[in-house]
N, C-alpha and C positions, 0 to 999 in steps of 0.2 A: 405167415398166419393168415388164414381166410378170414375175410370179413364175416362178422355174425350178423344175422338179421336183427332189426330194431326192436328186440324184445328184452326183457329183463335178463341179465346175465349176473351170476355171481363168481367172482375170481378168489380162490382160496391161495394164499402166499405158501410157497415151497422154498426150502433151503437154496435150491438153484437160482431163484429169482433175483437174489443179491439187492434185495429192496433196501437193506439198510446202507448199501452202498450208494443207492440212489438218492435216499433221503439224506445223507451226509453231504452229498454233493449240492443238492438243492439248498440245504441250510448254510453250507459255505458261500454260496453266492446270493444271499439275501442281504437287502441293505441294512442300515442300523437299526430300523424300526421291525424288522423282521416280517414285514407283511407283503412286500413287493420284490421281485426279482432286480437285483441292483443292475444286471445286464438284460440284453435281450437273449431268449433262449430259441433255440432251433431245432427242428426234427431233421435228422439226417437221413438220407438215403444211401444206397450202396455207391452211387456215382460221385464222382469229384463234382462238387458245386450243387449236388443233389439235395437241397434242403428248403425248408419252409419255415417262417417264423412262427412261433406259438403266440395265441393271443391270450392277453391275460386271463380270460375266462377258462381257456384250456389249461393254462399253466395252474390256476387255483384248483380245478378238477384234479389235475394230475398231483398236485401237493396234497391234497386231501386224501386222495386214494393212495398213495405212498405212505404217508403217515399211519394210515389205519392198518395197512399190510405189515409195515415195519413193526406194530404191536402184535403181529400174529393174528389180526382179524381178516376174516373174509369180506370182501366188498362186492356189492351189488350195484349195478349201473341199470338204471330203469329210465329210459328215455321219457320225457313227458310232452305231450302236445302244448301248445301256447295257450289253448283254450281247452279248459277241463269241464267234464260233468260235475254235477254236484255230488255224487259219489266219489269221483277223483279228488276233488277238493277236500272232502271230508277225510279220506285216507291221508291225504297230505297234512291237514291239520290235526289229525289224530282225534278227531271228534266225530259224531254220528251225522248221517245226512240231514235229519230233521234240526239239528244245531246249525248246519251250513244254511238250511233255508231261512232259519231264524236270523242269522246273520245278515243274510241278502235283504229279507223284510226290514230289518232295523237300519239298513243303508250302511252297515259297518264293512260289508263286502260287495262291491258292485259286481253286478251280473246282467248278462244280455238274455233276453228270450226272443229268440227268432221265431219260435212259433208259439202254440199255447201251452205247451207242456214242459218242454226240455229248457233248461236254462243252463247258459254257457258263462263260465267264469275264468279270466284272464289269470294265467299262471302268476304273472307279476302282482295281480291284486291278491292272490291267495298268499303268496311269499310275503307281502306286505302286511297282510292281516295276521299272519302267523308271527311276524316280527312284534308288531304292535301288542298282540296278545302276550308275548313273551315279556315284552318291557313292563306291561301293567302287571304281570305277575310279580317281577322283579321288585317293582315300586311297591306293591302291597307287601311283599317279605319285607322290605326296608321300613314300611310304615309299621308292622308287627314288631320289628325288632327295636324300633325306636320306643314304642309303647312298652315293650317288655324292659327295655333299659331303665326308662323312668319308673316302673312298677318294681324294680328290684335294686339291690345295692352293686351289683356287677359292675366290674370296670368297663371301659368302652372297649378295650382289647377283647374282653370276653364275649361281649355281645358281638363284636367284628367276627369272632372266632365262629360264634354260633350262626351267623349269617352266612358265613362261608361254607360251613357244613350243609346247611340248608340247600344252597346253590349247588353245592357239588351233588347231594341226594337227588336233585331234581334232574341235573343232567345226566347222572348215572342211570335213572330212571328212564329218561328220554333215549339213550342209547341202547338200553336193553329191550325196549319195547318192541315187539315184534311188528314187522313191517309187511305190507301185502306185495 
């Protein structure tokens, strides 16, 4: 297989890919927590001793790709620079570019301004901001659920089920949102 240029690529699973076999192998070798490989993983070449150990970041990416493909979903791989423009940050956060500017101006999202117009944002900062925003959303959901719990006579199990349904709906909406 020839190397592709560093552009976005989409891969659609086929029956010949045996993705379920790969996923089964990976899951069988996870530790008890189910989050990290119990052993080291290697990418093997055709020659004897022709192998390289997979770093954990590559393993995590591979696992995510295989899990999605096992569900019959297409997977897009889009390489990102470590410095993003405000538009790229907006696309990654799922907000408008003016919202990113407001996040920068408020100090919620650090940015570098090498010139007078263009702002560069570190990918790590965008991902951290995305995580903080998600946690804030979940905290607000929990607060609303607690308020709703005290406003009604529902049992705690019913409230917990309602919160779980809201979280699942949010996650499904994120997964079906079109990406650029």
